[in-house]
N, C-alpha and C positions, 0 to 999 in steps of 0.2 A: 504493500500500500504506500510505501514511502515514495514521495515525489522527488526524484533525484535528477531530473533533467531541466536545464535552464530554459525559461521561456524565451521565445524569439523577441528581438527588439521591436519597438513600435514600427519603425520604418519597414522592417521585413514583413511584419504582420499586415501592414497596409497593402503591400505588394501581394501577399497571400490572398487577401480579401478580394483582390481584383482578378485572381486567376480563374480561368474558365475550365470546363471539363476538357480532358484531352481527347475524349471520344474513344478511348481504348476500352473495348468491351470487357475484357477480363479484369482489368484493374479497377474500373469504375462500377462494374456490376450493372450496367444499364441495358444489357442485351438479354432477352428472354430465351427460353428453351422450350420448344413444343408449345408455343403460344403463351407461355408464362412470362410475367414481368420478373426480372431478376434484380434484387437489391442486395447490397453488401453491408456488413456490420463489423465494426472493429471493437475488440475487447481484449483484456488481459485476464489473468487469474485462473479459475477452475475451468479448463477447456471443456471437460466432459459435461459440465452443467449447461453450458451454452450450446453445445452440440445437441443435447437432448431437447433443450428449449426450442431451438430452431426447427428440429424435426417435428415437434408437436405443433408449432406454429404453421408449418407447411401443410400438415395434415388437416388443419381447420381453415386454411387459406389456400385452396388448390390453384388459385390464379397467380400465386407468388412463389418464386424460387429464391432462396436465400444463399448467400455466400459468407462464410465466417472468415474474417480477416483477424486471425489470432496473433497477437504480438506479446509474447510472454515477458520480454525484458526491454528496457529502454523505450517503453511504450510511447511516451509523449514525444520524444525526439523523432522516432520513426513516423509517427502520425503527422507531425508538423512537416516533415519532408514530403509525405504524400500530398498534403494540402497544397504546399508550395508548388508541387509538380503537376497539380490538376488531377490527381488520381485519388482524391479523398473518398472514403466509403460513404455510401448514402446515409447510414446511421453511424455516428461516431460517439463512442463513450468517452466522456471528458472528465478529467479531474475537476473537482468542484471549484477550485480557485482559478482554473484556466477558463472556465465557461464565461465569466463576465467579459473578459478581454476579447474573446472570439465573437461574442455577441455584438460588442461595440464595433468591431471591425468588419461586420457583415459576413463572417465565415459560416455562421449557422443561422437557421431560420427561426422566426417567432412561431411558437406552437399555438398561440392563442386562437388564430382562425380555425385550426383543426379541432381544437377543444370546443369552441363555441358552436360548431355545426354538428358535433358528434354527440347525439343524445344518449349514447350508451356509456359515455365517459363522465365520471363524477370527480372533478378536481377537489371538491370539498372533503373527499375521503383521505386526502394527503395532509399530513401535519405541515402547517405553514413554515415552521422554522427549518424543516428539511429542504424546502425549495428556495431558501433565502438567496443563495448566490446565482440561481437561475433566473431571477426576476430583474428586469431592467426597464425603467420607464413604462411601468404597467403592462409589460409584455413578459411572457414566460418562454424561456429558450431551452428548457430541459426538464426531464422527469427522472427521478431516481427510484430505485427499487429496494434499497437497503441502507442501513447505518451500521458502522462498525465503531463502537465507542472504545475509548481508552478506559481500562479498568485496573484493579489491583489483583494480582495473583499472589497467593501466599501458601507456604509449605506448612500444612497442618501438623505434620509429624514433628517438625522443628519447633513449632509453637507449643505443642504439648510437652515436648522435652524440656523447654525453657520455662514452662508454666505461665505463658503469656496468653492473655485473652484474645480470642479471634477478633479481627477487625469487623466493623459494621459501618453503616451509613452515618454514624455520629462522630467518627474519628476526625480529629483535626491534624494539622501538620505536626503539632507538638506531640500528639498521641502516637503518630506514626514514628517519629524520631525516638521517642521513649521506648517503644517496642523494638525498634531496630537496634538500639543500644543493648537491650537485654539479649537480643538474638545474635549479636556479634561475638564470635569466639576467637580467642587468640592462643597461640602456643608460643610463649615468650613474647617477642615483639612482632611475630608473624601472625597475620589474620588467617585463620583457616576456614572461617565461615562469616560472611557479611550479613548484617541484618537486612539490608536492602541493596538493590542495584543502584548505580549512580546515573546521573543524567548524561546522555550522549549529546553530540552536536546536532542531532535531528531536531528541528525547530518546533515541531508540533507538540511534543510532550512539554516543552518549556512554555509554549503558548497556553497549554491547559493550566499549568501552574500559575501563570500570570493572571489568567481569568479567575482562578480560585482566590487570588489576592486582590480582586476587584479591579483589575486593569485589562489592557489590551494593547497589542503592538501598534494598532491603528485606532484613531479616534476622529470621527467626523471626516473621514477620507484623508486624514493627514497622519504623518508618522508620529508615534507616541513613545518612542523607545527611551527617551530621557525622563519619563515620568517616574515618581517614586514607587508606584505599584509594580512597574516593570523591573526596575533596578533591584528592589528589595526581594522580589520573588526569585530572580535569577541568583542573587547572592546567597539567599537562604539555602537553595539546593546545591550550590557550589560548595558551601561550607559543610554540608552533610558528608561530602567526600574529603575535602581539603583540611578541615579542622576537626571534625568529629571522628573521622576514620571508620565510619560504619558502612561505607559503600565503596566498591572498587573504583579505581581510576578508569578513565577512558582507555588507557593503554591496556589495562587488565581485561576490560570487557572486549576490546578489539582482538586481543590475543586469544581469549578463551571463548569468544562468541557469546551465545546466550548462556549465562551461568545458572539460570534457574533449574533446568532439568537435572543438572549434576548435584543439586543440593548445596551449591556454593553460596547462594544468596537465599534468604528466607522470604523476601518479598520482591516483586518486580512490578513496575507500572508499564503496561503495554496494551496493544490492541486486542480486542476480543477474539481476533482470528487465531491467536496462539492457543486458544482453547482446543482447536482441532489438532494441533501439534502435541500439546501436553497430554492428550488422552492416552498416549502410549507410555507415559511414565509409570514405572512399576515399583520403584524403590521407596516411594513415599506418597502420602495422601496430600492433595492440594485442593484449593477452592478459590473462589473469586469474591471480591467485594468492591464497593464503590471507591473511587479515588478519595484520599483524605481531602478535607476542605480547609480553607483559612477564613477569609472574609465571606466567601461564597462557596457553595457546592457547584462544581462545573466539570465538564469533560469535553474533549474534542470528539465530534461525531464525524468520523471519516465517511466520505460518500463519493459518489460520482453521478454524472448526468448523461442520460441518453439524449442525443441531439440529432437534428436533421441538417445535413450539409446544404449550404445555400445553393450549390450547383447540382444537387440531386435532380435527376430527370424523372424520378418517381417519388415525389414527396408524399403523396397520399398513401401509397403502399408502405412507405417508410414510417409514416405515422401509425399505420395499423400494427407494424412491428413494435414500435415503442409502446403503444398501448398494451400490447400483449405482454411484453417483457417487464413492464412496470405494474402488471395486473396482479390480482390477488393470488392466483395459483402459483405464479413464479415466485412472488414474494414469500409465500408460505413455504415453498419447497427449499428456497435458499436459506431461509431462517432456520428451518429444521436441520438442514445439512451442516451449516457453518456456525449457527448460533448468532447470526446477525439480527439486527432489529429492523422490522418492516417499517416502511414510511407511510403505509396506509393504516388508518385508524381501525378499519374493520378487520384487518389481519392481525394487528398488534393485540387486539382484544382476545384473540385465540391463544396468545403466548406460545407461538410455535418454536421460539428460541429456547424455551424451558424444557430441556430434556430430562431434568432431574439430576444430571451429571455435569458438573458438580452441583452440590446442593444450592450454592449461592446464585446459580443462574437465574433464579426467579426474580431478582432485583433488576435485571438488565433492561427490561422494558421501561423502567422509570426514567432512563436517560433522556427520553424525548421531552421531559418536563423541565430539565435543567441544563442539558448539554447543548452545544452549539456547533454548527458547521465551521470549518476553518475561516480565518479572517481574510478580508480582501481589501486591497487598494490598487490603483493602477500600477502595473509593474511589479505585482506581488511576487512573482517567481524570482525575478532579479534581486529584489530586496531580501527575500528569505534565503536565497543562496548565499548572499553576503552576510546575513544574520548568522547563519550556521558557522561561518568562519570566525565570527566574533565569539560565539558560544564556545567553540573549541578553545579559544584563548582564555576564556573565563573559567571553564571547567577543568582546565589544566593548571590554573593558578598563575598564568602569565600576565593577566590583567584582572582588575576588579570589575565587577558589573558596572559600577558607576563610571570608571574610566572608559570602559568600552562603549557603553550605551550613550554617554554624552557625546562622544566623538562620532558615533555611528548615526546619531539622529540627523545630522546635517546631510550625510550621504543618502540616507533613506528618503528624506524629503525631496532631495534633488531628483531622485529616480521617479518619484510620484509626479513631480512637476513636469518632468520630461515626457512622461507617458500621458499627461493630461492635455498636452498641446494638440 
């Protein structure tokens, strides 16, 4: 889910927006077979899920043939290359923070006309906060099918051994640190077990912490990196590693990968998608809980949007595909399979994410009431790429959060100003 590819510059994107279809039937999916209309769809992630979904779609839409453009790695980079070359898929799955820029630059279509004339589609079934970044000037440019919140995973076996109470929705940052201190084990000066994992340079977990502290990296469309809420949140979690010694360093985490399955860390804050990976752990019991809060309870809701390429030759058929893939059946199936949270109210009421394993899964649906989609400002990808470089400096102790963020504020705002022109 991590967005690792830099967004194209504004000037490049404006060129992209003006690109027309190349007319290449195979690449653009605009040629039918046996009288059928053919449309293409790009996606990453669980390939089998989408192959099955497209097969079911075709069985109920005999006039439409689909082509899966599966991009398992460097997704956004490769998709942007396709857009620039005029070979964009009819339906593009976009990262949530990419969607507003491509909407502004005319690369994707407004879905509002399709929704207004489709009496079988009920937009009111979607939670408003899940569509936040797909809305622009009273127009809707994308629909999503799922939310993947950041949660806390904890090793119940280690908690029991240390006599520490399990976490719940009432935990604060101070509660979390107090537990981590009790769960940290040393052999002389060497730590053999950490109470918690440390922060990495990936910006989204840090943004979650900033929001828990009552802040945000953007405010009213402007950079907000030098605010006390941002600086204090970042420094707090830097000190968990650098001063308290209850979390591994970035170097230790990079060298050892995910330390939670090995039992090296008792708690980790990460995406719900790891629930599917951790199910194979045999040497200890684990569970999940909400992230600890400070001023506010908050979490990042990772998501993505199904969109229609502006140059698609079959927008109506592509709308039918989007409607299907964001529909109740698909949402329910993905939620059951991966533990993700549906974006439809009617599906969430069924709690398909709650498999009973682990026990704490029952709370996950509550995130729609307090979690939020990632933040946006013009040039967000360029800004957050640079933000990650600053975080690495802070979390390795080379700079304090105040030193870094006060200097970075000017650079971040200049990027926003450039992309606002």
